[in-house]
N, C-alpha and C positions, 0 to 999 in steps of 0.2 A: 928702519921704522919698526916699532914694537907691534907684535901681533896682539889680538884681543886677550890671549892667555898670558902674555907677558905684561899686560897693563896692570898698574897698581890697584885698579878697581877690583880685579879678581884675586888679589893676594890673600890667600888663606880662607876664602869663602867656600863653605861646604855646600855646593849646589847639587842639583839632582844627579843621581848616579848615571843616568843615561847621558846627560850633558857632559859629565866629566870624562866618559869613556867612549867618545865618538870613534876613536881610532881602532878600538877592538876590546874584547873582553880581557879582564885581568882579575887578579885577586883584589878585593876592595880593601883599601888601607883603613877604612873606618868600620869594617866588620871583621876584624881579626883580633884574636887574643894577643896581648902585648908580648908574651914570651915567645911566640913563633917568629921565625926569621924568614922574611920574604926577600927573594932575589930582586935585583934592580929591574928586570923586565917583568916582575910580578907574575911569573908563571911557575916558579919553583918555591917550595916552602920546606923548612927544616923544623922539626919538632924540638921541644925543650921541656924537660921534666914531665909532669903529668899530662893527661889528655887535655887538649885545648883545640879550638876550631878557627877556621877561616872560611869565609864565603866568597863567591865570585861577585863581580860588579853588577851582573845582570841576572834576572830571574825570568821564569816563564810561568804563564797562567793558563795557557791552552795549547793544544797541539802535541806532536810527538817530537822529542828532542834527544840529542846524543852528544856526549863528550868522552874523552879518554884521559886516563891518568897512568903515568909510568912510574913504577917504584924504582927510584934511582939507587937508594941505599936503605937497607933494613938490617942493621946489626941484630944479633940474637935476642937482646933484651928490649927490643923496640916493637912497636905495633902501629897499625893504622886502622881507622874506621872511615870509610869513604862513601859518599852518596849525595843525598839531596836534603836541603834544609829550607824552611820558611824563615822570614826575617826575624822572628822571635826565638829561634833556636838558640840555646845557651852556648855562648862562645867559650865559657870556662868549664866545659864538660865534653865528654865524648859524643860524637854524632850518633843520634839514635837514643839519646838520654831522655828526651821529652816527647811530647805529642807533635812537635813541629819538625821532626827530622827522621830520616830513614837511612840506615847505614849497612855496610858490608865490612866485616872485620877480617884483617889479615890472618889472625890466629884461628885455625880450624874452619874458616869460611863462614863464621856465624853471622846472621843478620840481626840487627837491633832496631827496635822501636819502643819508645816509652820504657827504656832500660830493660826490656825483656829480650833475651837472646834466644834465637831458635836456629836449629841446624839448617843450613842452606846449601853449602857446597864444600869442596876442598878449600884449603887456605891458599893464600898467595904470598909472594915475597919478592925479593930483589930481582929486577930484570923483567918482571911480569908487566904486561900492558893490559889495563883494565878498562872496560867500557861501561858507560852508564846511560841507560835509556829510561825516559819517562814519557808517559802518554796521558795527557789531561784532556778530558772531553771539552768541547766548545760550547756546551749548552748550560754551563753553570753560571751563577751570579758573578763569580770571580773572573771567569773567562770573558764575560760580556762587559766587564768593567775596565776602567783605565787605572794606571798606577796612581797612588796618592800624590797630590801636589804638595810642595813645600811652602806654598804661598801663605798658608794660614799658620805657619809655625813661628814661634818667637825667635827673633834673631839676637843671639848673645855674642858679645865681644869678650874674648878671653885671651890675654897675653898677645894682643895685637892681631888675633885671628877672629874671624866671624864664623859662628856656628848656628845652624838651625836646631832649636831644641825640640826633641821629639820624645813623648812619653811612651813607655812600654806598658800597655794594659794586658799583661800576661795572663792573669787569672781570668779576666773577663773574656779574653780572646780564646782561652782554652775551652771555656764553657760554650762558646759560640761555634766551635769546630763541628763540622758535619762531614760524613763520608761522601766520596764522589764515586757513584757507580761507573763501572767500565774504565776506571783509571788503573794504571799499573806501572810498576817499576821492574826493570830487568837489568841484571848485571852480566857482563861478558868478561871472560878471561882468555887473553891471547886469541881473540876472535871467536871463541866458543861460547854460545849462549848457555848460561847457567840455569835458565828457567826463570819463571816469574817469581820474583821475591815478595812483592806486595801487590795486592789488588784493593780497589775501593779505598784509596788513601784519603786522608783529610783534604778537604778543599783549601786552596790557597795558592800563593805564588812561591815557586820552588827555585832555589839557587844551587848550582853545583857547590859542594862543600867538602872540606877535608878536615879531619881531626887526627892528630898524631900524638903518640906516646913516646917520650924521649927522643933521641936523635935520629929519627927516621927522616928520609928525604924523598919527596915525590914531586913530579912535574905534571902540569895539566896541559891538555891540548883541546881547545875549544873548536877546532876545525878551521876550514872545511876539509882539509886533507888529514885522514886518519890512517894509522898503521894497519888497523883491522876494521875497516868499515863494515858494519853489519849487512849481510846479504839477505837476511830473512825478514827484515822489517823496513818499513818506510819511515823516514825521519828527516828532520832538519838539523844541521850542525848548530851548536850553541853560538857559534860565531855570527850567525845570521841575526842574532838579537842586538848587535851593535847599533845599526841605524834604525832598526825596528823600535828600540827603546827611545830613541830621540823623537820619533814620530809620536809615540804613545805619551811621553811626558809633555810634549808641546800641546797635544790635544787636551791633556788633563789640566794644564795651566789655563788654556782658553776657557774650558768648561767651568773652572773654578770662578773666573770672573763673572760668568753668566749666572752661576748658582748663587753667588753672594748678592746679586741684584734681586734674587727671588726671596731667599729666606735668611740671608745674612751670615750663614755659616755652613760648614760641612761637618757631619758627625761620623764617628766610627760606626761600623755596622751593628755593634751591640748596644748602642745608645738609641733612645727613642727619637 
């Protein structure tokens, strides 16, 4: 007997990220630059040509979270920028290119945000295990909100597949960004805290993200078991977001039906 996921009803439908990834976090196949090569288990990625990016299937909006990345292969002419990205981060650019992402580069350990590089630490390379910590206050509008529902998106059929159409209001979203007091990002190298990389980052939902230059290969570990678990900070492993996202998306869908009964639509935060 077919399971629900094997049923033709679900064939090719792009449903909410949380619903797709009940089993655990992975690289998301719909937020990855096409030139990157993703492994079958979706936990390893290989670069190709210039910088391009992939994001994880789940993001966080509040609390303290952590994940690890292992640099499997890094030939001399390759590089990586690793860190955190909001959904509107440019996939065809290095992480840290815009206002929506923050990164740590392998070469010279430089940190990047809005394409501005600043000295942060020593570099990293093949064999290193890197840790990524983010702390987002729980008193922001984003923290108090639920993820967007897909119920109000247009459903498009293309080549026998169904897709929810979603517009990117990048310019308007950039103008609406505001800093979040007491938020911070910290990077680790082989278990050693490299210091606070960023404070008071822009409010939003942040996803583990990887951008690679040429044929560099890295693998991601969302937890709960880490090679170098931080001992100086309290956090939750990103793996905890698996079922947490299911609950959040379910509540968002329920509230969508309630809200449409009141005003008939839901608006982006930058619209009146």
